[in-house]
N, C-alpha and C positions, 0 to 999 in steps of 0.2 A: 504494500500500500504506500503511495507517495506521501511525502511530507506536505503539510498544509502551509502555503505561503502566507506571510503576514501582509495585510493590506497596509502598504507604506503610507498612504495618504492619511489614514486613521492613526497610524503610529506616531505621526508628527503632531497630531492634535490632542491625543489622549495619553496620559501616563499612568502607570500603576505605582501606588505608594508601597512602602515596605509592608504595610498590613494587608495589601492586596486590594485596596480600594481603587476605583477608577476615577480620575479627576480630569477636568477639562477647563479651558479658558472660557471667559464670558464672551458672548457675541456683542455686536454693536459697540466696539471699543476703538475703532480706528478712524472714523469719519465724523465730521460735524460735532466735534467735541465742544465748540464754543457755546452751543446752546444747551448743553447738558450741565446739570448742577455739579458743584464740587463733590457733594455727597454721592451722587450717582457715579461719577468717575472714580471716586475712591473705592466704592463698593465693587467696581468692576475689576480691581486689581486682584481680588481673591479668586482662587480656583474653586470651581463648583464640582460636586460629585456628579457622575453620569447618572441619569434618571434610571429608576428601577426597571422601567419597561425596556430600556436599551442595553442593560448590563450583559445579558446573555449573548446578544448579537455582537457586541463590542469585544467581549472576551474571545469569542470564536474567531473573529476577524484578526485579533492580535495574536492568536495562538497561545493564549494564557490558560 
């Protein structure tokens, strides 16, 4: 049986923490920042966990 290849596009966007959790960056963080509040921009710095509905798919795609 052949090895499963990692989806490289997804691997660049999602990382696995030491505890095995999947985290991703926030969207809407690169354009039109002048009209977003400081609070909104500050909150976008933090990484977000991958949603529960997507975890199984993402794990398979990453080969984890």
